[in-house]
C-alpha positions in Angstrom: 109.2 88.3 147.9 107.0 90.8 148.3 103.4 88.9 149.4 102.6 89.6 153.1 101.2 85.9 154.0 104.1 83.8 151.8 106.6 82.4 154.1 110.4 81.8 153.5 112.6 78.9 154.2 113.2 78.2 157.7 110.9 80.6 159.1 111.2 81.3 163.1 107.6 81.9 162.8 106.0 79.1 162.9 108.1 77.3 165.2 107.2 76.6 168.6 109.0 79.1 171.2 108.3 80.0 174.6 107.1 83.6 175.7 110.3 86.2 175.5 109.9 87.1 179.3 109.1 83.4 180.6 112.3 83.3 182.4 111.6 86.8 184.3 107.7 85.7 184.8 109.2 82.5 186.7 111.6 83.7 188.7 110.2 87.1 189.8 112.7 89.3 187.6 110.4 91.0 185.5 109.4 94.9 186.0 106.0 95.9 186.0 105.2 99.9 186.2 105.1 99.6 189.8 108.3 97.9 190.4 109.8 101.0 189.0 109.3 103.1 192.3 111.8 101.5 194.2 114.2 102.8 191.4 113.4 106.3 191.7 113.8 108.9 195.0 111.5 111.2 196.5 108.6 109.6 195.3 105.1 111.0 196.2 102.0 108.6 196.7 98.8 108.9 195.7 95.6 107.5 197.6 91.7 108.8 195.9 89.0 109.8 198.4 86.0 108.0 196.9 82.3 109.2 197.3 80.3 106.9 199.4 76.9 107.5 197.4 76.0 106.2 193.8 74.5 109.8 192.7 75.3 113.3 194.5 76.6 116.9 194.0 79.7 117.9 195.8 78.3 120.4 197.7 81.9 120.9 200.1 85.1 119.8 200.0 87.3 120.8 202.4 91.0 119.9 202.3 92.8 121.3 204.7 92.6 118.8 207.7 94.0 116.5 205.2 97.3 119.0 205.2 97.7 118.4 208.7 98.6 114.9 208.5 102.2 114.4 208.8 103.6 113.0 205.4 100.6 114.4 203.1 102.3 117.1 200.3 99.3 118.2 198.5 95.8 117.5 198.0 94.8 117.1 194.3 91.2 119.1 193.4 89.5 120.4 189.8 91.3 123.9 191.0 94.8 122.8 190.2 93.9 121.1 186.3 95.5 123.8 184.2 93.8 122.3 180.6 90.6 120.1 180.4 89.2 118.7 183.6 88.6 115.5 182.0 89.6 112.0 181.5 87.5 110.8 178.3 87.7 110.9 175.1 83.7 111.8 174.8 84.7 114.4 177.4 82.1 113.1 179.4 84.0 112.1 182.5 85.4 115.1 184.3 88.6 114.3 186.3 87.6 115.8 189.9 83.9 115.6 189.4 81.5 118.0 191.1 78.7 115.4 190.8 79.7 111.7 191.8 78.1 109.4 189.0 78.7 105.8 191.4 79.7 104.7 194.7 83.3 105.1 194.8 84.4 107.5 192.4 87.1 109.4 193.3 86.5 113.3 194.3 90.2 113.7 194.8 93.8 112.9 195.4 95.7 112.9 197.8 99.8 112.9 198.0 101.8 111.6 200.7 105.7 110.9 201.7 103.9 107.8 202.2 101.1 104.8 201.2 100.2 105.2 204.4 100.4 108.9 204.9 98.3 109.3 201.4 95.5 106.9 202.9 95.5 108.9 206.4 95.0 112.3 204.4 92.3 110.8 202.2 90.4 109.9 205.5 91.0 113.4 207.1 89.4 115.1 203.7 86.2 116.7 204.5 83.6 116.3 201.7 79.5 117.0 201.8 77.2 115.8 199.6 73.5 116.3 198.5 72.3 113.3 197.4 70.4 112.6 194.1 67.9 109.9 192.6 69.8 107.0 191.1 69.3 104.4 188.5 71.1 101.0 189.5 70.1 98.1 186.9 69.1 97.6 183.2 65.6 97.3 184.7 65.7 100.5 185.9 67.3 102.6 183.3 65.0 101.2 180.7 61.9 101.9 182.5 63.1 105.4 183.3 64.6 105.7 179.4 68.0 106.6 180.3 70.3 105.7 177.7 73.4 107.9 176.2 75.0 108.0 173.0 73.7 106.6 169.5 70.5 104.2 169.1 71.6 102.4 166.1 69.8 99.4 163.9 70.9 97.5 161.2 68.6 95.6 159.2 68.8 93.7 155.9 65.3 92.2 154.5 62.0 92.7 156.0 61.7 91.2 159.2 57.7 91.3 159.4 57.5 89.2 156.2 60.0 86.9 156.8 58.4 86.0 160.4 55.1 85.8 158.8 56.2 82.8 156.7 57.8 81.2 159.0 56.1 77.9 160.3 57.4 78.3 164.1 57.8 81.7 165.9 59.0 82.2 169.2 59.7 85.2 171.5 61.5 86.2 175.0 64.5 88.1 176.4 67.4 87.7 178.4 69.8 89.7 180.6 73.3 88.7 181.7 76.0 89.9 183.9 79.6 91.8 183.1 82.5 90.6 184.2 85.5 91.9 186.2 88.7 92.0 184.7 91.1 90.6 187.7 94.2 91.4 186.1 96.8 90.4 188.4 98.3 93.6 188.6 96.0 96.3 189.3 95.9 99.6 187.5 99.3 101.6 188.3 101.1 104.7 186.6 104.5 106.4 187.5 105.1 110.1 186.3 108.2 112.7 186.6 109.1 115.6 185.0 112.7 116.1 183.5 115.2 119.3 183.6 113.4 119.8 179.9 110.4 119.8 181.4 108.8 116.5 179.5 106.3 114.6 181.3 107.4 110.9 181.3 104.7 108.6 182.8 105.5 104.8 182.9 101.9 103.5 182.7 99.6 99.7 182.7 98.1 100.4 179.7 97.0 98.8 176.5 96.9 102.6 174.5 100.0 104.4 175.3 99.3 106.8 173.1 95.9 107.7 173.5 96.8 107.7 177.7 99.4 110.5 176.1 96.6 112.4 174.6 94.4 112.6 177.5 97.6 113.4 179.9 98.5 116.3 177.4 95.2 117.4 177.2 94.8 117.7 181.1 98.0 119.3 181.4 97.4 122.1 179.1 100.4 120.8 176.8 101.4 119.4 173.1 101.5 115.6 173.1 105.2 116.0 172.3 105.9 117.4 175.3 104.4 113.8 176.9 105.7 110.9 176.7 104.5 107.3 178.1 106.3 104.2 178.1 104.5 100.1 178.9 107.1 97.7 179.8 104.9 95.2 180.1 101.5 94.8 181.9 100.1 92.3 184.3 97.1 91.6 181.9 95.0 93.8 180.7 91.7 91.7 178.9 90.5 95.5 177.6 90.3 97.1 181.1 93.9 99.2 180.2 92.5 100.1 177.2 90.8 103.3 178.5 90.7 103.3 181.9 94.7 104.3 182.8 94.1 107.2 181.1 93.3 109.3 183.9 94.9 107.6 186.4 97.9 108.2 184.9 96.9 112.0 184.5 96.3 112.4 187.9 100.0 111.2 188.3 101.6 113.3 186.2 99.3 116.3 187.3 100.7 116.0 190.9 104.3 115.5 189.4 103.7 118.7 187.7 102.2 120.7 190.6 105.1 119.2 193.1 108.4 118.6 191.2 108.7 115.0 192.2 107.8 111.5 191.0 104.1 110.4 191.6 103.4 107.0 191.9 99.5 106.1 191.8 98.5 102.0 192.2 95.5 101.0 193.1 95.2 98.6 195.5 92.6 95.9 194.3 89.5 97.0 196.6 90.0 100.3 194.7 90.4 98.7 191.3 87.4 96.7 191.4 85.1 99.6 192.5 86.7 102.5 190.7 87.1 100.8 187.0 84.9 99.8 184.2 83.6 96.1 183.1 82.4 93.9 180.9 79.0 95.2 180.0 75.6 93.7 181.0 73.1 93.1 178.5 69.6 92.7 178.1 67.4 91.9 174.8 64.1 90.9 173.5 63.5 88.8 170.9 61.3 87.2 168.1 62.6 84.6 166.0 61.2 82.6 163.1 62.1 79.2 161.7 61.0 77.1 158.8 59.9 73.4 159.4 63.3 72.1 158.8 64.6 74.3 162.0 66.3 76.9 159.6 66.5 80.4 160.9 64.2 83.0 158.4 64.1 86.1 160.2 65.3 88.1 163.7 63.9 90.7 165.7 66.0 91.9 168.5 66.5 95.0 170.7 69.9 95.0 172.2 70.3 97.4 175.6 74.0 97.1 177.1 74.6 98.9 180.6 77.3 101.5 179.8 77.3 102.7 183.2 77.8 106.3 184.2 79.6 107.8 180.9 80.3 106.3 177.5 83.9 105.7 177.6 84.1 102.9 174.7 79.9 101.5 175.0 79.3 103.3 171.6 81.8 100.9 169.7 80.9 97.6 172.3 77.4 97.7 171.5 78.0 98.2 167.6 80.1 94.8 167.6 77.5 93.0 169.7 75.1 94.2 166.9 77.4 92.8 163.9 77.7 89.2 166.2 74.6 88.7 167.0 74.2 86.1 164.2 77.4 84.5 165.4 78.1 81.6 162.7 74.5 81.6 161.5 72.8 82.7 158.3 69.8 85.1 158.8 67.7 85.9 155.9 65.7 88.6 157.8 67.4 90.5 160.7 66.5 93.8 162.2 68.7 94.6 165.2 68.1 97.1 167.6 70.7 98.8 169.7 70.6 101.2 172.9 72.9 102.2 176.0 71.8 102.5 178.9 73.3 105.3 181.4 73.1 103.9 185.0 75.0 105.2 188.8 77.8 102.5 187.7 81.4 102.3 187.5 82.0 102.8 183.4 81.9 100.0 181.8 84.8 99.6 179.2 86.6 97.1 176.8 86.4 93.2 177.9 88.0 90.7 175.8 85.9 90.3 172.8 84.3 93.7 173.0 80.4 93.3 172.6 80.8 90.5 170.2 80.6 87.6 173.3 77.1 89.7 174.2 75.6 89.8 170.9 76.7 86.2 170.1 75.4 85.0 173.7 71.7 85.9 172.5 71.8 83.9 169.4 73.1 80.8 171.0 70.8 81.2 174.0 67.8 81.4 171.2 68.8 78.2 169.5 69.7 76.4 173.2 66.0 77.5 174.1 64.0 77.0 171.0 65.5 73.7 169.5 63.7 71.4 172.1 60.2 73.4 171.0 61.0 72.3 167.6 61.8 69.1 168.3 65.7 69.1 167.0 69.0 68.5 168.3 70.5 71.9 169.7 73.6 70.8 167.6 72.3 69.6 164.7 69.8 72.9 164.8 73.2 75.0 165.0 74.7 73.0 162.1 71.9 73.9 159.7 72.1 77.2 160.2 75.8 77.5 159.4 76.9 80.4 157.1 77.6 78.6 153.1 79.5 79.9 150.8 78.5 83.1 149.3 76.2 84.1 151.9 76.6 87.4 153.6 76.0 89.2 156.8 73.2 91.2 157.9 75.9 94.5 157.8 76.5 93.6 154.4 79.9 91.5 154.5 80.8 88.8 152.6 81.8 85.7 154.6 84.6 84.5 153.0 86.2 80.7 153.8 82.5 79.7 155.1 83.4 76.0 154.4 86.3 76.2 157.2 83.0 76.2 159.7 81.5 73.0 157.9 84.6 71.3 158.4 85.5 72.3 161.7 82.3 71.2 162.6 82.9 67.9 161.2 86.1 67.0 162.3 85.2 68.2 165.6 82.4 66.3 165.3 84.5 63.0 164.6 87.8 64.1 167.0 85.4 64.4 169.8 83.4 61.5 169.1 80.1 63.4 169.7 77.3 60.8 168.6 79.5 57.4 170.6 79.4 60.2 174.3 75.7 61.5 173.3 74.5 57.7 173.8 76.7 57.6 176.8 75.7 60.4 178.3 71.8 59.3 177.8 72.5 56.2 179.4 74.1 57.7 182.4 71.2 60.4 183.0 68.9 57.2 182.7 70.4 55.6 185.1 71.0 58.4 187.7 67.9 60.1 188.8 69.8 62.9 191.0 73.2 63.4 188.7 72.8 64.6 185.0 75.5 64.8 182.5 75.1 67.4 179.4 77.0 67.5 176.4 76.7 70.5 173.6 78.6 71.8 170.9 79.1 75.6 169.4 80.7 77.1 166.7 82.6 80.7 166.8 82.9 83.1 163.6 84.7 86.2 165.6 85.7 89.7 163.3 88.9 90.7 163.2 89.4 94.5 163.0 88.8 97.7 164.6 84.8 98.8 163.6 87.1 102.1 163.4 88.4 102.0 160.3 91.1 104.5 161.2 92.5 102.5 164.1 93.7 99.7 161.6 97.1 100.8 161.5 100.0 100.3 162.7 103.9 101.2 163.3 107.5 100.1 163.7 111.2 101.4 164.1 114.0 98.5 163.3 117.5 99.3 164.2 120.0 96.6 163.2 123.4 97.4 164.8 127.1 96.9 163.2 127.4 93.8 164.8 124.4 92.2 163.5 121.8 92.7 166.3 118.4 93.7 166.0 116.5 95.9 168.1 112.5 96.0 167.1 110.3 98.7 168.6 106.4 98.6 167.7 103.2 100.1 168.7 102.0 97.3 170.3 101.6 96.3 174.0 102.7 92.9 175.8 100.2 91.7 178.3 101.2 88.2 178.8 100.0 87.8 175.7 102.8 87.1 173.7 102.5 89.8 171.2 106.0 90.5 171.9 107.1 86.5 171.2 105.6 86.8 168.1 107.5 90.3 167.0 110.5 88.7 167.5 109.5 86.0 165.4 108.6 87.9 162.9 111.3 90.5 162.5 114.0 87.4 162.6 111.7 85.8 159.4 112.0 88.7 157.7 115.4 89.4 158.1 116.5 85.6 157.9 118.4 85.8 160.8 118.2 83.3 163.9 115.6 84.8 166.6 118.2 85.5 169.6 119.9 88.2 167.2 116.6 90.4 167.6 115.6 92.0 170.9 112.4 93.7 171.6 112.4 97.6 173.0 109.4 98.4 175.5 106.6 100.3 174.0 106.9 104.1 174.1 105.3 107.3 172.2 108.5 108.6 171.1 109.6 106.0 169.2 106.2 105.0 167.5 103.6 107.4 167.4 99.9 107.5 166.8 99.7 104.4 167.9 96.2 102.2 168.1 95.4 100.2 171.4 96.2 96.8 171.7 93.1 95.3 171.2 90.3 93.7 168.8 92.7 91.0 168.6 94.5 93.1 166.0 98.0 93.4 167.8 99.6 90.9 165.8 98.4 91.4 162.5 99.0 95.2 162.7 102.2 95.5 164.2 103.0 92.2 162.4 102.5 94.3 159.0 104.4 97.1 160.2 107.7 94.8 161.7 107.8 93.0 158.1 107.4 96.3 156.3 110.4 97.8 158.2 112.3 94.6 158.1 111.8 94.4 154.6 113.3 97.4 153.9 116.4 97.1 155.6 116.5 93.1 153.7 116.5 95.2 150.2 118.9 97.3 150.6 121.3 94.8 151.9 120.2 92.7 149.2 121.5 95.3 147.1 124.9 95.1 149.0 125.4 91.2 148.6 124.1 91.1 145.1 127.5 93.1 144.4 129.6 90.5 146.3 127.9 88.0 144.5 127.6 89.1 141.2 123.7 88.0 141.1 120.5 90.0 140.5 119.4 91.5 144.3 116.2 89.7 143.7 118.5 86.6 143.6 119.6 87.6 147.0 118.8 84.8 150.0 118.4 85.6 153.6 118.4 82.2 155.7 119.7 81.2 158.9 122.1 84.1 159.5 124.1 83.3 156.1 123.2 85.3 153.3 123.2 83.3 149.6 122.0 83.6 146.0 120.7 81.0 143.7 123.1 79.2 142.5 125.5 79.9 145.4 124.5 77.5 147.9 127.8 76.3 148.5 129.2 80.2 149.4 127.7 82.7 151.6 128.1 85.8 153.4 127.8 86.2 157.7 125.0 88.2 158.2 126.9 90.1 160.4 129.9 90.0 157.9 127.3 91.5 155.5 125.5 94.8 157.9 129.2 95.3 158.6 130.0 95.8 154.7 126.4 97.8 154.4 127.7 100.3 157.3 131.3 101.1 155.2 129.2 101.7 152.2 127.1 104.3 154.0 123.4 102.1 153.8 120.9 103.0 156.2 120.4 100.4 158.6 117.5 101.5 160.3 113.7 101.6 158.9 110.6 103.3 160.2 107.7 100.3 159.3 103.6 101.3 158.7 100.8 98.7 158.2 97.2 99.8 157.1 94.9 96.8 157.5 93.2 97.2 153.3 90.0 96.4 152.2 87.8 97.2 155.0 85.1 99.7 155.5 82.2 100.5 157.5 79.7 103.1 157.2 78.5 103.9 160.8 75.5 106.0 159.8 74.1 103.0 157.5 75.4 100.4 160.1 76.6 98.8 156.6 79.7 98.0 155.2 83.2 95.2 155.2 84.8 96.3 158.6 86.9 93.1 159.3 89.8 92.2 157.5 88.7 88.2 157.9 86.7 85.8 160.4 88.1 83.4 162.4 86.2 80.5 162.8 86.4 77.3 166.2 83.9 75.2 167.3 83.7 73.2 171.3 82.2 70.4 172.7 81.7 70.2 176.2 80.4 68.3 178.7 79.1 68.7 181.7 77.9 66.6 185.2 75.6 68.2 187.2 74.2 68.0 190.7 70.5 67.8 191.1 70.4 68.5 195.2 73.0 71.2 195.0 73.4 72.4 191.2 77.6 72.2 191.2 78.5 70.7 188.0 82.1 69.2 187.3 83.3 70.5 183.8 84.3 66.7 182.3 85.6 67.5 179.5 85.9 69.9 176.6 87.3 69.2 173.2 88.2 72.3 170.9 89.4 73.0 167.2 90.4 76.5 166.5 91.3 78.5 163.0 94.5 80.6 163.6 95.5 80.5 160.0 99.1 79.2 159.9 100.0 79.9 163.6 103.0 82.8 163.9 103.8 80.9 167.1 101.8 77.6 168.0 102.8 77.5 171.6 101.1 80.7 172.5 98.7 80.5 170.4 97.8 77.3 172.6 97.8 79.3 175.5 95.8 81.8 173.9 92.6 79.5 173.3 92.9 77.8 176.4 93.3 80.8 178.3 90.3 82.4 176.9 87.8 79.4 177.1 88.4 79.4 180.5 88.0 82.9 180.9 84.9 83.0 178.6 83.6 79.9 181.4 84.2 82.1 184.0 81.7 84.5 182.8 79.0 82.3 182.0 79.3 80.4 184.8 81.0 82.0 188.1 81.5 85.2 187.6 78.8 87.7 189.5 78.9 91.1 190.1 76.7 92.2 192.7 75.6 95.9 193.9 73.8 97.0 196.4 70.2 97.9 195.0 68.2 98.4 198.0 67.5 102.0 199.3 69.3 101.7 202.1 72.9 103.8 202.9 74.9 101.8 200.9 73.0 101.5 197.6 75.3 101.2 194.4 78.1 99.8 196.4 79.9 97.2 194.7 79.2 94.0 197.3 82.2 91.5 194.9 84.9 93.7 195.6 87.3 90.7 196.0 88.4 87.3 195.1 86.9 86.6 198.5 83.3 87.6 197.2 83.9 87.4 193.7 84.4 83.5 192.2 87.2 83.9 189.6 87.8 80.4 187.7 90.9 78.2 188.9 92.0 75.3 188.5 89.2 73.2 189.6 87.1 75.0 187.3 89.6 73.7 184.3 87.5 70.9 182.4 89.2 67.5 183.9 90.1 66.5 180.0 91.0 69.3 177.6 91.7 69.1 173.9 92.8 71.8 171.7 93.6 71.3 167.8 94.5 73.9 165.4 92.5 73.7 162.5 95.3 72.7 159.6 95.8 74.0 156.3 94.2 77.5 157.2 96.6 79.7 155.4 94.7 83.2 155.6 96.1 85.4 152.4 96.6 89.6 153.0 97.6 88.7 156.9 101.3 88.9 157.9 103.2 85.4 157.4 99.1 83.7 157.0 98.1 83.9 160.3 95.2 84.9 162.0 94.4 86.5 165.3 93.8 84.6 168.5 93.5 87.2 171.5 89.3 87.1 171.5 87.7 84.4 169.3 88.4 81.8 171.7 86.7 83.2 174.6 83.7 82.4 172.6 84.2 78.4 172.9 82.6 78.3 176.4 79.3 78.7 175.2 79.7 75.7 174.8 79.7 75.0 178.1 76.7 77.1 179.3 74.8 74.8 176.5 76.4 72.1 178.0 74.8 72.8 181.4 71.3 73.8 179.7 71.2 70.0 178.2 71.9 68.5 181.7 69.2 70.4 183.6 67.2 69.6 180.5 67.7 65.9 181.2 65.8 66.5 184.8 62.4 67.2 183.4 60.2 66.4 180.4 61.7 66.4 176.7 60.9 69.3 174.0 60.3 71.9 176.6 62.7 74.6 176.6 65.2 75.3 179.2 65.7 79.0 180.4 69.2 79.6 182.3 70.4 82.7 184.1 74.2 83.8 183.0 75.7 83.4 184.8 74.9 79.9 185.3 76.2 79.8 188.8 75.6 76.7 190.6 73.0 78.6 192.6 71.5 79.5 188.8 72.0 75.9 187.9 70.2 74.8 191.3 66.9 76.7 190.5 66.4 75.8 186.3 67.0 72.1 188.1 63.8 72.5 190.5 62.0 74.0 187.5 62.8 71.1 185.2 61.8 68.7 188.3 58.1 70.4 188.6 57.9 70.2 185.1 58.4 66.8 185.1 56.1 66.0 188.2 52.9 68.2 186.4 51.3 67.0 183.6 52.5 67.7 180.0 52.6 71.4 179.7 50.8 72.8 176.2 52.9 73.6 173.7 53.1 77.3 174.4 54.3 78.4 177.8 52.3 81.4 179.6 53.8 84.7 178.8 55.8 86.1 181.9 57.5 83.0 183.0 60.5 83.5 181.0 60.4 80.9 178.8 60.5 80.8 174.7 56.8 80.7 173.5 55.2 80.9 170.6 54.8 84.6 169.3 51.0 85.8 168.4 50.2 85.2 165.3 50.0 88.9 163.0 46.2 90.2 163.2 44.4 88.7 160.2 46.8 85.9 159.4 
């Protein structure tokens, strides 16, 4: 069997198994990076000296007072860096800055015998600043034309002509916020130098290879002199793709200079104030529809808030631009993108990687324009879904578009949308101060890294003489169940029971040059590599078994730890016996596997190509209830159908769908990052620094009823065992919650009126939207076009001469 998607008899993949570390998690015995400190001796602790200005030049830095504090061993500054004083891949992130770029920027680090000594030493460091002008909001940056990186455009057709022939034209704008990762485990690293001079760093990182590279260039070393290991992470969500590198480099620098292990772990406030978040976006748009509500043309400019440095802002913007269509075909498209440079943390990857931001723009457009067109929002969405033979605005054919329609139809029926719509209307008619809303939204999300080179992976598989199996791969485990799936892939490929397989921690001296565990590609890439390595070993063992059974190697079968052949079902060889025989025949029992995603290409200059291996599809229906007096709301019910192909691990995938949906609902309805934008002494300070001021979704924000169904008969050819990625796509199912809130708000006002809803749609934002709807209901019927400047979707002016 050589087809990547084909499954053998009795596979381990597709079975319901618990997370491979579930028992360790539940009993508190799972080790994370900072837990390893107690297993080391003479560890020094690092503490940052954080700037108290949004933008300033460091005019003087006096570290001597810190060295007088008992327990302080050393203060790390730019003068100590033997290599490159930079923590980023764009060379725009000084590790020890001479110019402070955001409030909380670390200017130096203090090493102490204890954490308290390091903290007191940091307080003793004397820093003088010359304050500089700062930009904090997207509006300020756009007005100042403060941009960084590329300013790309994706276009198809003739937008001017498309808008001109549209029976209905509207324009508007939207600005929406970012999101704090708020992983349970904050950033952490533990570094030491061994007797050979090798720098060994334990790091909570999604990208060990890049962490290795940054450490090496900061220390002026080659990559083979640095090893990075990641046991597991207590959450990542993209926040540990780029952000760990500089922190790990500080720990490594301290270890090299002192000869002692150095531990760096940010507390929650440090983590929130120092590290990047999901990019906030601003968008202006103009859209055209025909009389049937079908999209004709879309012109939009989207601006992301990149913060003080580029980080991953360029690929995040690219993915946002590629996902501006979500699930809808638009014949004529023109999308302009730009990245604002502001004096805030450097915004970074976050689950969805720009896709949610792009998709939110089109969902907001349809939600606002549907009442102006006199069409139910769900029906407007259905009419515009991609169909077979259509391509995206960047040139990629939308394969299996029929799945979108099948999912939509099945969900409409399973969620009883028509009957519930009638119930919602009846409830709203009977309750003047409480309204319910119901909405249905689709998801189409591209799977692969936009940068084609990242779509490769390696693995190392060992089979020992007793038949036990150890696998290493380049992916990292952050609770998402990747290691669980990889054990299932290996057990399936080798034809052995799952308990035969153990997984080793991710480290750069076992599998080199790995890509980040990101872009929902962890299982696709590493699963392909693990299967490739296992196939090599199984092929060698098949030769040995064929000799014993006197059959052709192609007729050998590996099932549940027993090796048989066609016609030999009553006679088999135990896996451990075959492995032992192979060893004595000097047959290699280990293999390095490799996988590269085929059939993808992206031209970043032309912004055209086929960057995604496939699209993951899904849809959700959500129902909410809004209190008109307070804006508070209840999530009554959500129904989801999501396409994961042939699931590698259904229980894991179910958890990912539920978790992604709730995290998306948090971004869209609750999580509100607030910076001090005043001209006072705390300008630029992040006010939402803890769970006490930053609202996270909890059990109370879960829908009272949540039904999740995996789309059936959905094998994806060309992907490991026919599966599909599941990490990021479910987050966008939460659009249904926001649109349900819009539907409820609309019920407080007159029909045929566009409802503007802030994002995040916090209870406060919902309250003001309700007030606006009530005022509209109290006033005389407004004309079709709202006045300019009111923030509503409105008919665009006709071109001169038309």
